[in-house]
N, CA, C and O atoms as a GROMACS GRO file, in nm:
protein
  292
    1UNK      N    1   1.180  -0.940  -1.097
    1UNK     CA    2   1.131  -0.877  -0.975
    1UNK      C    3   0.979  -0.892  -0.968
    1UNK      O    4   0.909  -0.875  -1.068
    2UNK      N    5   0.929  -0.922  -0.851
    2UNK     CA    6   0.786  -0.946  -0.834
    2UNK      C    7   0.714  -0.829  -0.769
    2UNK      O    8   0.593  -0.836  -0.746
    3UNK      N    9   0.785  -0.723  -0.739
    3UNK     CA   10   0.723  -0.610  -0.670
    3UNK      C   11   0.628  -0.535  -0.763
    3UNK      O   12   0.655  -0.519  -0.882
    4UNK      N   13   0.518  -0.489  -0.706
    4UNK     CA   14   0.419  -0.410  -0.778
    4UNK      C   15   0.415  -0.271  -0.716
    4UNK      O   16   0.422  -0.257  -0.594
    5UNK      N   17   0.403  -0.168  -0.800
    5UNK     CA   18   0.400  -0.030  -0.752
    5UNK      C   19   0.268   0.036  -0.788
    5UNK      O   20   0.212   0.014  -0.896
    6UNK      N   21   0.218   0.116  -0.694
    6UNK     CA   22   0.095   0.192  -0.711
    6UNK      C   23   0.128   0.336  -0.672
    6UNK      O   24   0.166   0.362  -0.558
    7UNK      N   25   0.114   0.429  -0.766
    7UNK     CA   26   0.166   0.564  -0.747
    7UNK      C   27   0.059   0.670  -0.753
    7UNK      O   28  -0.036   0.661  -0.830
    8UNK      N   29   0.077   0.770  -0.670
    8UNK     CA   30   0.002   0.896  -0.674
    8UNK      C   31   0.104   1.006  -0.644
    8UNK      O   32   0.216   0.974  -0.604
    9UNK      N   33   0.069   1.132  -0.661
    9UNK     CA   34   0.171   1.238  -0.645
    9UNK      C   35   0.245   1.236  -0.511
    9UNK      O   36   0.364   1.266  -0.508
   10UNK      N   37   0.179   1.204  -0.402
   10UNK     CA   38   0.241   1.211  -0.270
   10UNK      C   39   0.320   1.087  -0.229
   10UNK      O   40   0.412   1.094  -0.149
   11UNK      N   41   0.282   0.973  -0.286
   11UNK     CA   42   0.339   0.847  -0.237
   11UNK      C   43   0.330   0.738  -0.343
   11UNK      O   44   0.240   0.737  -0.426
   12UNK      N   45   0.426   0.646  -0.338
   12UNK     CA   46   0.417   0.522  -0.416
   12UNK      C   47   0.413   0.407  -0.316
   12UNK      O   48   0.499   0.397  -0.228
   13UNK      N   49   0.316   0.321  -0.331
   13UNK     CA   50   0.304   0.200  -0.250
   13UNK      C   51   0.372   0.086  -0.326
   13UNK      O   52   0.344   0.065  -0.444
   14UNK      N   53   0.459   0.014  -0.258
   14UNK     CA   54   0.529  -0.100  -0.316
   14UNK      C   55   0.477  -0.226  -0.244
   14UNK      O   56   0.469  -0.230  -0.122
   15UNK      N   57   0.443  -0.328  -0.323
   15UNK     CA   58   0.396  -0.454  -0.266
   15UNK      C   59   0.478  -0.568  -0.323
   15UNK      O   60   0.487  -0.584  -0.445
   16UNK      N   61   0.536  -0.648  -0.235
   16UNK     CA   62   0.612  -0.766  -0.275
   16UNK      C   63   0.533  -0.889  -0.232
   16UNK      O   64   0.536  -0.926  -0.115
   17UNK      N   65   0.463  -0.953  -0.326
   17UNK     CA   66   0.380  -1.068  -0.289
   17UNK      C   67   0.459  -1.186  -0.235
   17UNK      O   68   0.403  -1.272  -0.167
   18UNK      N   69   0.588  -1.193  -0.264
   18UNK     CA   70   0.668  -1.304  -0.211
   18UNK      C   71   0.692  -1.291  -0.061
   18UNK      O   72   0.726  -1.390   0.004
   19UNK      N   73   0.674  -1.171  -0.006
   19UNK     CA   74   0.691  -1.150   0.138
   19UNK      C   75   0.559  -1.152   0.214
   19UNK      O   76   0.558  -1.164   0.337
   20UNK      N   77   0.448  -1.140   0.142
   20UNK     CA   78   0.318  -1.125   0.205
   20UNK      C   79   0.278  -1.252   0.280
   20UNK      O   80   0.283  -1.362   0.224
   21UNK      N   81   0.237  -1.237   0.407
   21UNK     CA   82   0.192  -1.351   0.487
   21UNK      C   83   0.039  -1.351   0.501
   21UNK      O   84  -0.017  -1.432   0.575
   22UNK      N   85  -0.028  -1.262   0.431
   22UNK     CA   86  -0.174  -1.254   0.426
   22UNK      C   87  -0.237  -1.241   0.565
   22UNK      O   88  -0.335  -1.308   0.597
   23UNK      N   89  -0.178  -1.155   0.645
   23UNK     CA   90  -0.232  -1.130   0.778
   23UNK      C   91  -0.361  -1.048   0.770
   23UNK      O   92  -0.440  -1.047   0.865
   24UNK      N   93  -0.383  -0.981   0.659
   24UNK     CA   94  -0.499  -0.895   0.634
   24UNK      C   95  -0.497  -0.767   0.717
   24UNK      O   96  -0.600  -0.700   0.729
   25UNK      N   97  -0.384  -0.734   0.775
   25UNK     CA   98  -0.374  -0.608   0.850
   25UNK      C   99  -0.417  -0.490   0.763
   25UNK      O  100  -0.494  -0.405   0.807
   26UNK      N  101  -0.367  -0.484   0.641
   26UNK     CA  102  -0.398  -0.373   0.552
   26UNK      C  103  -0.547  -0.371   0.517
   26UNK      O  104  -0.609  -0.264   0.517
   27UNK      N  105  -0.603  -0.484   0.487
   27UNK     CA  106  -0.744  -0.494   0.446
   27UNK      C  107  -0.836  -0.453   0.561
   27UNK      O  108  -0.931  -0.378   0.540
   28UNK      N  109  -0.808  -0.501   0.680
   28UNK     CA  110  -0.891  -0.466   0.796
   28UNK      C  111  -0.874  -0.320   0.836
   28UNK      O  112  -0.970  -0.256   0.880
   29UNK      N  113  -0.753  -0.267   0.820
   29UNK     CA  114  -0.724  -0.131   0.864
   29UNK      C  115  -0.773  -0.025   0.766
   29UNK      O  116  -0.811   0.085   0.807
   30UNK      N  117  -0.772  -0.057   0.636
   30UNK     CA  118  -0.806   0.044   0.537
   30UNK      C  119  -0.869  -0.022   0.413
   30UNK      O  120  -0.808  -0.027   0.306
   31UNK      N  121  -0.992  -0.073   0.429
   31UNK     CA  122  -1.056  -0.146   0.318
   31UNK      C  123  -1.089  -0.059   0.197
   31UNK      O  124  -1.112  -0.112   0.088
   32UNK      N  125  -1.092   0.071   0.211
   32UNK     CA  126  -1.116   0.159   0.096
   32UNK      C  127  -0.996   0.159   0.001
   32UNK      O  128  -1.011   0.193  -0.117
   33UNK      N  129  -0.880   0.122   0.050
   33UNK     CA  130  -0.758   0.120  -0.032
   33UNK      C  131  -0.718  -0.023  -0.068
   33UNK      O  132  -0.688  -0.052  -0.184
   34UNK      N  133  -0.717  -0.111   0.030
   34UNK     CA  134  -0.667  -0.248   0.010
   34UNK      C  135  -0.785  -0.342  -0.012
   34UNK      O  136  -0.856  -0.378   0.082
   35UNK      N  137  -0.804  -0.382  -0.138
   35UNK     CA  138  -0.920  -0.462  -0.178
   35UNK      C  139  -0.873  -0.586  -0.256
   35UNK      O  140  -0.866  -0.583  -0.379
   36UNK      N  141  -0.840  -0.693  -0.185
   36UNK     CA  142  -0.776  -0.809  -0.249
   36UNK      C  143  -0.863  -0.882  -0.351
   36UNK      O  144  -0.810  -0.962  -0.429
   37UNK      N  145  -0.990  -0.858  -0.355
   37UNK     CA  146  -1.076  -0.928  -0.450
   37UNK      C  147  -1.091  -0.852  -0.582
   37UNK      O  148  -1.163  -0.897  -0.672
   38UNK      N  149  -1.025  -0.738  -0.596
   38UNK     CA  150  -1.034  -0.660  -0.719
   38UNK      C  151  -0.894  -0.642  -0.778
   38UNK      O  152  -0.794  -0.668  -0.711
   39UNK      N  153  -0.887  -0.598  -0.901
   39UNK     CA  154  -0.760  -0.568  -0.967
   39UNK      C  155  -0.766  -0.429  -1.027
   39UNK      O  156  -0.864  -0.399  -1.095
   40UNK      N  157  -0.669  -0.344  -1.006
   40UNK     CA  158  -0.562  -0.364  -0.910
   40UNK      C  159  -0.617  -0.365  -0.768
   40UNK      O  160  -0.717  -0.300  -0.739
   41UNK      N  161  -0.551  -0.436  -0.682
   41UNK     CA  162  -0.605  -0.453  -0.546
   41UNK      C  163  -0.575  -0.334  -0.456
   41UNK      O  164  -0.640  -0.318  -0.352
   42UNK      N  165  -0.478  -0.251  -0.492
   42UNK     CA  166  -0.448  -0.130  -0.415
   42UNK      C  167  -0.513  -0.012  -0.486
   42UNK      O  168  -0.472   0.025  -0.596
   43UNK      N  169  -0.613   0.046  -0.424
   43UNK     CA  170  -0.682   0.164  -0.477
   43UNK      C  171  -0.613   0.286  -0.416
   43UNK      O  172  -0.656   0.337  -0.312
   44UNK      N  173  -0.508   0.332  -0.481
   44UNK     CA  174  -0.417   0.431  -0.426
   44UNK      C  175  -0.484   0.564  -0.391
   44UNK      O  176  -0.432   0.639  -0.309
   45UNK      N  177  -0.599   0.593  -0.451
   45UNK     CA  178  -0.669   0.718  -0.422
   45UNK      C  179  -0.784   0.699  -0.323
   45UNK      O  180  -0.866   0.789  -0.306
   46UNK      N  181  -0.791   0.584  -0.258
   46UNK     CA  182  -0.902   0.552  -0.168
   46UNK      C  183  -0.893   0.618  -0.032
   46UNK      O  184  -0.990   0.614   0.044
   47UNK      N  185  -0.780   0.679   0.002
   47UNK     CA  186  -0.763   0.748   0.131
   47UNK      C  187  -0.648   0.846   0.114
   47UNK      O  188  -0.575   0.843   0.014
   48UNK      N  189  -0.632   0.933   0.213
   48UNK     CA  190  -0.520   1.028   0.203
   48UNK      C  191  -0.388   0.955   0.223
   48UNK      O  192  -0.381   0.851   0.288
   49UNK      N  193  -0.285   1.013   0.167
   49UNK     CA  194  -0.152   0.950   0.167
   49UNK      C  195  -0.102   0.922   0.308
   49UNK      O  196  -0.041   0.818   0.332
   50UNK      N  197  -0.125   1.013   0.401
   50UNK     CA  198  -0.078   0.992   0.538
   50UNK      C  199  -0.140   0.868   0.601
   50UNK      O  200  -0.072   0.791   0.669
   51UNK      N  201  -0.269   0.849   0.579
   51UNK     CA  202  -0.337   0.732   0.636
   51UNK      C  203  -0.284   0.603   0.572
   51UNK      O  204  -0.264   0.503   0.642
   52UNK      N  205  -0.262   0.605   0.442
   52UNK     CA  206  -0.206   0.488   0.374
   52UNK      C  207  -0.070   0.453   0.434
   52UNK      O  208  -0.043   0.336   0.461
   53UNK      N  209   0.014   0.552   0.454
   53UNK     CA  210   0.147   0.527   0.510
   53UNK      C  211   0.139   0.474   0.652
   53UNK      O  212   0.218   0.387   0.690
   54UNK      N  213   0.044   0.524   0.732
   54UNK     CA  214   0.026   0.473   0.868
   54UNK      C  215  -0.007   0.324   0.867
   54UNK      O  216   0.050   0.247   0.946
   55UNK      N  217  -0.097   0.284   0.779
   55UNK     CA  218  -0.135   0.143   0.772
   55UNK      C  219  -0.017   0.058   0.726
   55UNK      O  220   0.009  -0.049   0.781
   56UNK      N  221   0.055   0.105   0.625
   56UNK     CA  222   0.170   0.030   0.576
   56UNK      C  223   0.277   0.016   0.684
   56UNK      O  224   0.344  -0.088   0.690
   57UNK      N  225   0.293   0.115   0.767
   57UNK     CA  226   0.390   0.106   0.877
   57UNK      C  227   0.359  -0.012   0.970
   57UNK      O  228   0.448  -0.062   1.039
   58UNK      N  229   0.233  -0.056   0.972
   58UNK     CA  230   0.194  -0.169   1.057
   58UNK      C  231   0.199  -0.304   0.988
   58UNK      O  232   0.162  -0.404   1.049
   59UNK      N  233   0.243  -0.309   0.863
   59UNK     CA  234   0.248  -0.436   0.790
   59UNK      C  235   0.346  -0.531   0.860
   59UNK      O  236   0.465  -0.499   0.871
   60UNK      N  237   0.299  -0.646   0.908
   60UNK     CA  238   0.387  -0.734   0.987
   60UNK      C  239   0.497  -0.804   0.908
   60UNK      O  240   0.598  -0.845   0.966
   61UNK      N  241   0.480  -0.819   0.778
   61UNK     CA  242   0.578  -0.893   0.699
   61UNK      C  243   0.676  -0.804   0.623
   61UNK      O  244   0.780  -0.850   0.578
   62UNK      N  245   0.640  -0.677   0.609
   62UNK     CA  246   0.723  -0.589   0.527
   62UNK      C  247   0.693  -0.602   0.379
   62UNK      O  248   0.765  -0.546   0.296
   63UNK      N  249   0.587  -0.674   0.344
   63UNK     CA  250   0.549  -0.689   0.203
   63UNK      C  251   0.502  -0.558   0.144
   63UNK      O  252   0.518  -0.533   0.024
   64UNK      N  253   0.443  -0.473   0.228
   64UNK     CA  254   0.403  -0.340   0.184
   64UNK      C  255   0.503  -0.238   0.239
   64UNK      O  256   0.539  -0.241   0.357
   65UNK      N  257   0.545  -0.150   0.153
   65UNK     CA  258   0.629  -0.038   0.194
   65UNK      C  259   0.593   0.078   0.104
   65UNK      O  260   0.514   0.063   0.010
   66UNK      N  261   0.649   0.194   0.130
   66UNK     CA  262   0.615   0.310   0.049
   66UNK      C  263   0.735   0.400   0.031
   66UNK      O  264   0.833   0.394   0.105
   67UNK      N  265   0.724   0.483  -0.072
   67UNK     CA  266   0.820   0.590  -0.096
   67UNK      C  267   0.741   0.720  -0.096
   67UNK      O  268   0.649   0.738  -0.176
   68UNK      N  269   0.776   0.809  -0.006
   68UNK     CA  270   0.709   0.940   0.002
   68UNK      C  271   0.773   1.032  -0.101
   68UNK      O  272   0.895   1.035  -0.116
   69UNK      N  273   0.689   1.107  -0.173
   69UNK     CA  274   0.738   1.201  -0.274
   69UNK      C  275   0.731   1.343  -0.219
   69UNK      O  276   0.631   1.383  -0.160
   70UNK      N  277   0.837   1.416  -0.238
   70UNK     CA  278   0.841   1.555  -0.192
   70UNK      C  279   0.760   1.643  -0.286
   70UNK      O  280   0.765   1.625  -0.407
   71UNK      N  281   0.684   1.738  -0.231
   71UNK     CA  282   0.606   1.829  -0.316
   71UNK      C  283   0.698   1.904  -0.413
   71UNK      O  284   0.803   1.956  -0.374
   72UNK      N  285   0.657   1.909  -0.538
   72UNK     CA  286   0.732   1.983  -0.637
   72UNK      C  287   0.853   1.910  -0.692
   72UNK      O  288   0.925   1.964  -0.776
   73UNK      N  289   0.876   1.789  -0.645
   73UNK     CA  290   0.995   1.714  -0.692
   73UNK      C  291   0.970   1.653  -0.828
   73UNK      O  292   1.058   1.587  -0.884
   0.00000   0.00000   0.00000
């Protein structure tokens, strides 16, 4: 499996590089989190979880997705 996961208490971001079309939607929309020139390239604490999920919802290829974590789970 080629998927990479980036986790914080509220959300896990999943990235599948085999699906990525490099549209840069994530980078342009939220550069504090999505930084392709660094490793790891997803800075999961760079913005609030809701904003991260909003940007991922706009990913045109589906390479980025997320799992929301319930408080206290």
